[in-house]
C-alpha positions in Angstrom: -16.4 -21.8 -41.3 -15.3 -24.5 -38.9 -11.6 -23.7 -39.4 -12.2 -20.0 -38.8 -14.0 -20.6 -35.5 -11.3 -23.0 -34.4 -8.5 -20.5 -35.2 -10.2 -17.9 -33.0 -10.9 -20.3 -30.1 -7.4 -20.2 -28.5 -7.5 -16.4 -28.5 -11.0 -16.3 -26.9 -10.0 -18.8 -24.3 -6.7 -17.1 -23.6 -7.9 -13.6 -23.2 -9.0 -14.0 -19.6 -5.7 -15.6 -18.7 -3.8 -12.8 -20.3 -5.9 -10.2 -18.4 -5.2 -12.0 -15.1 -1.5 -12.3 -15.7 -1.3 -8.6 -16.6 -2.7 -7.8 -13.2 0.2 -9.6 -11.5 2.7 -6.8 -12.3 2.9 -3.1 -11.4 3.6 -0.8 -8.5 0.9 -2.2 -6.3 1.1 -5.9 -6.9 2.2 -8.5 -4.3 3.0 -10.8 -7.2 5.6 -8.4 -8.5 7.9 -8.5 -5.5 10.7 -6.0 -4.9 11.4 -7.1 -1.3 12.3 -10.3 0.5 9.0 -10.4 2.4 6.9 -10.0 -0.8 9.1 -12.6 -2.5 8.2 -15.2 0.2 4.5 -14.4 -0.1 4.6 -14.7 -3.9 6.6 -18.0 -3.7 3.8 -19.4 -1.5 0.9 -18.0 -3.6 1.9 -19.4 -7.0 2.0 -23.1 -5.9 -1.3 -22.6 -4.1 -2.8 -21.2 -7.3 -1.5 -24.2 -9.4 -2.7 -26.8 -6.9 -6.1 -25.1 -6.5 -6.5 -25.0 -10.3 -5.6 -28.6 -10.6 -8.0 -29.7 -7.9 -10.8 -27.6 -9.5 -10.1 -29.2 -12.9 -10.0 -32.7 -11.3 -13.3 -32.2 -9.5 -15.0 -30.9 -12.7 -13.7 -33.9 -14.7 -15.0 -36.3 -12.1 -18.3 -34.5 -12.0 -18.6 -34.7 -15.8 -17.7 -38.4 -15.8 -20.3 -39.2 -13.1 -23.0 -37.2 -15.0 -22.1 -39.0 -18.3 -22.1 -42.4 -16.8 -25.5 -41.8 -15.1 -27.0 -41.1 -18.5 -25.3 -44.1 -20.1 -26.3 -46.6 -17.4 -29.3 -45.7 -15.3 -29.6 -49.4 -14.2 -26.0 -49.5 -12.8 -25.6 -50.9 -9.3 -25.0 -48.3 -6.6 -21.7 -48.4 -4.7 -21.5 -50.7 -1.7 -21.1 -49.4 1.8 -17.4 -50.3 1.8 -16.8 -48.6 -1.5 -18.6 -45.5 -0.4 -16.6 -45.4 2.9 -13.3 -45.8 1.1 -14.2 -43.1 -1.4 -15.1 -40.7 1.4 -11.9 -41.4 3.3 -9.7 -41.0 0.2 -11.5 -38.0 -1.4 -12.8 -36.3 1.8 -9.9 -36.8 4.2 -6.6 -38.1 2.8 -6.5 -36.0 -0.3 -7.5 -32.6 1.3 -5.0 -33.1 4.2 -2.2 -34.1 1.8 -2.8 -30.8 0.0 -3.5 -28.4 2.9 -0.9 -29.6 5.5 2.2 -28.6 3.4 0.8 -25.2 2.6 -0.2 -24.7 6.3 3.3 -25.5 7.4 4.8 -23.3 4.7 2.5 -20.4 5.7 3.5 -20.8 9.4 7.2 -20.8 8.6 6.9 -17.7 6.3 4.8 -15.9 9.0 7.6 -16.4 11.5 10.1 -15.0 9.1 8.0 -12.0 8.2 7.4 -11.0 11.7 10.8 -11.8 13.2 12.2 -8.9 15.3 14.2 -6.4 13.2 18.0 -6.1 13.8 19.3 -3.6 16.3 20.9 -1.4 13.6 17.7 -1.1 11.6 16.5 2.5 10.7 13.5 3.3 12.8 10.6 5.0 11.2 7.3 5.9 13.0 4.2 5.8 10.8 0.9 7.1 12.2 -2.4 6.5 10.4 -4.6 9.6 10.3 -8.0 10.4 8.7 -7.1 9.9 5.8 -3.4 10.3 5.4 -0.1 9.1 6.8 2.3 11.0 9.2 5.9 9.8 9.0 8.7 10.5 11.5 12.3 9.4 11.0 13.9 8.6 14.4 17.5 8.5 15.6 19.1 5.8 17.8 17.6 7.5 20.9 14.1 7.6 19.4 14.1 11.3 18.9 12.7 12.7 15.6 15.1 13.6 12.9 12.6 14.6 10.3 8.8 14.6 9.6 7.0 14.2 6.3 3.7 12.9 5.1 2.3 10.4 2.6 5.8 9.6 1.2 8.1 7.0 2.8 11.7 7.0 1.6 14.0 4.1 2.5 17.5 3.0 1.5 17.7 0.0 -0.8 19.0 -3.2 0.9 18.9 -1.7 4.4 16.7 -3.2 7.2 13.9 -0.9 8.2 12.0 -1.0 11.6 8.5 0.4 11.3 6.6 1.6 14.4 3.0 1.6 13.3 0.4 3.6 15.2 -3.1 5.1 14.7 -4.6 8.1 16.4 -8.2 7.3 15.4 -9.5 4.0 14.0 -7.9 0.8 12.9 -5.8 1.1 9.8 -3.5 -1.4 8.0 -0.1 -0.6 6.5 0.5 -2.4 3.2 3.1 -2.0 0.4 2.2 -5.0 -1.7 5.5 -5.1 -3.7 7.6 -5.0 -0.5 5.8 -6.4 2.5 2.6 -8.0 3.8 -0.1 -6.2 5.8 0.3 -5.0 9.4 -2.6 -3.5 11.3 -2.3 -0.1 13.1 -4.3 -0.1 16.3 -5.3 3.0 18.4 -3.4 3.0 21.7 -0.9 0.3 20.5 2.4 0.2 18.7 2.8 -2.6 16.2 6.3 -3.3 15.1 7.3 -4.8 11.7 10.4 -4.8 9.5 11.1 -4.7 5.8 13.9 -4.6 3.3 13.5 -3.1 -0.2 15.7 -5.1 -2.6 15.1 -3.0 -5.7 15.0 0.8 -6.2 11.8 2.2 -7.4 8.6 4.1 -6.5 5.8 1.8 -5.2 2.3 2.5 -4.0 1.3 1.7 -0.5 -2.3 1.5 0.7 -4.4 1.3 3.8 -5.8 -2.3 3.7 -8.3 -1.9 6.5 -11.6 -0.1 5.9 -11.4 3.1 7.9 -14.1 5.4 6.7 -15.3 7.4 3.7 -11.9 8.0 2.1 -10.3 4.6 2.8 -9.8 4.0 -0.9 -7.9 7.3 -1.2 -5.6 6.7 1.8 -2.5 5.8 -0.1 1.2 6.8 0.0 4.3 6.4 -2.0 7.1 4.1 -1.0 10.3 5.3 -2.5 13.3 2.9 -2.4 16.6 4.6 -3.4 20.3 4.1 -3.1 21.8 4.8 0.3 23.6 7.9 -0.9 20.4 9.4 -2.3 18.5 8.6 0.8 21.1 10.1 3.1 21.0 13.3 1.1 17.2 13.4 1.1 17.0 12.8 4.9 19.5 15.5 5.6 17.5 17.9 3.6 14.3 16.9 5.3 15.8 17.6 8.7 16.4 21.2 7.8 13.8 24.0 8.6 11.9 25.6 5.8 13.7 27.9 3.5 12.8 31.6 3.6 10.7 33.0 0.7 12.9 34.4 -2.1 10.4 36.7 -3.8 8.1 39.5 -2.8 5.1 37.4 -3.9 6.3 34.5 -1.8 6.8 36.8 1.2 3.2 38.0 0.7 2.1 34.3 0.4 3.6 33.5 3.8 1.5 36.2 5.4 -1.5 34.8 3.6 -0.7 31.4 5.1 -0.7 32.8 8.6 -3.7 35.1 8.2 -6.0 32.6 6.5 -5.9 30.0 9.2 -3.6 27.5 7.6 -1.1 27.7 10.5 -3.8 26.5 12.9 -3.7 23.0 11.3 -0.3 22.8 9.6 3.2 23.2 10.8 6.2 24.6 8.9 9.5 24.1 10.9 11.4 27.3 11.2 8.3 29.5 11.3 5.6 30.1 14.0 3.2 27.7 12.3 2.9 24.8 14.8 -0.5 23.2 13.9 -0.7 19.5 14.3 -4.1 18.6 12.7 -2.8 18.4 9.2 0.5 17.3 7.5 3.8 19.0 8.1 4.4 21.3 5.1 8.0 22.2 5.7 9.2 20.5 2.5 5.8 20.3 0.7 7.2 21.2 -2.7 9.5 18.2 -2.7 6.6 15.7 -2.5 5.2 14.0 -5.5 1.5 13.9 -4.6 -1.2 15.7 -2.6 -4.0 14.4 -0.4 -2.4 11.0 0.4 -1.4 10.2 -3.2 -4.8 11.3 -4.6 -3.5 13.8 -7.1 0.0 14.9 -8.4 1.7 17.8 -6.6 1.3 20.3 -9.4 0.4 24.0 -8.9 -3.1 23.5 -10.4 -4.0 20.6 -8.1 -2.5 22.5 -5.2 -4.7 25.5 -5.9 -7.7 23.2 -6.2 -6.9 21.4 -3.0 -6.6 24.7 -1.1 -9.8 26.2 -2.4 -12.1 23.2 -2.8 -10.6 20.1 -1.1 -14.0 18.4 -0.9 -14.2 18.2 -4.6 -10.9 16.2 -4.7 -11.5 14.2 -1.5 -15.0 14.3 -0.1 -15.4 14.2 3.7 -11.7 14.9 4.2 -10.9 17.1 7.2 -9.3 19.7 5.0 -11.7 22.8 5.0 -12.0 25.1 2.0 -10.1 28.3 2.1 -11.6 31.4 0.6 -9.0 33.6 -1.0 -8.9 36.3 -3.7 -7.1 35.4 -6.9 -4.0 37.5 -5.9 -3.9 35.9 -2.4 -4.1 32.4 -3.9 -1.3 33.2 -6.4 0.9 34.5 -3.5 0.1 31.5 -1.3 1.0 29.1 -4.1 4.2 31.0 -4.7 5.2 30.5 -1.1 4.2 26.9 -0.9 6.0 26.1 -4.1 9.2 27.4 -2.5 9.0 24.9 0.4 11.5 22.4 -1.1 
């Protein structure tokens, strides 16, 4: 019986460690870096974890030794005043400073690197924090808007990106854990940060500052792709919406205007000029709806239009009452906005 228990002991002890290590990878982990900034953060975090673990083990060992000795020798002489002073100096001052000072200096150096001004040739992207979604504008060298999208940030791999971060309501925080650290977005202020994605992939970004009821569902996709693919995507995003190709889609466009959608949303190339909700010019090309809450499939799109509060309670998207035929026509039109 003893041998069986001992054979299971390493597995039982190792399970928590395996679970913790499994959480260090994925599309929203700062310990699985795909950018230079995230790599610096991870390179600092791992030594801090090791040192903290060693210090914790050392303290526990000393605590156990002291408890054991107190039971073995209750009549032992207490430490002298000089011994107590030396122990306090060594354990309470010298040892903590020798551990924390190198990490403090490293953290300061990494902070200067992370928030260094972006190069002049960096691609400028304006990101505005909304309730509770992200409005994204791609800018040219003059600061004019090339294209507008929502909840999906595309960047070319290996190219420096300059982010102009804003908020039009409360404080938000822009964070793509695999790529970059957090940067706050303040009302009435423009915070500038830069990043470089080293590896192609689709990563998850998140608001990292509590901003209201749907803070947890205020996410976005960060898509790093080869420069040729990015240039093709950006050129397509700069174009106005395509005209509906079927009679049902034409009918759906009229439903869009007559049901009040155009008062909140804009579709470039049409008379829809609303600015309260996301730009829908190329809606069908996006991968998610409601700030990465659900996939952009026709079923989810229909549910989002008719009952958005079920998907994202307290969101500013109102329900739209449509007949089945009107909903089918509207979905046909929106699915054609590629």
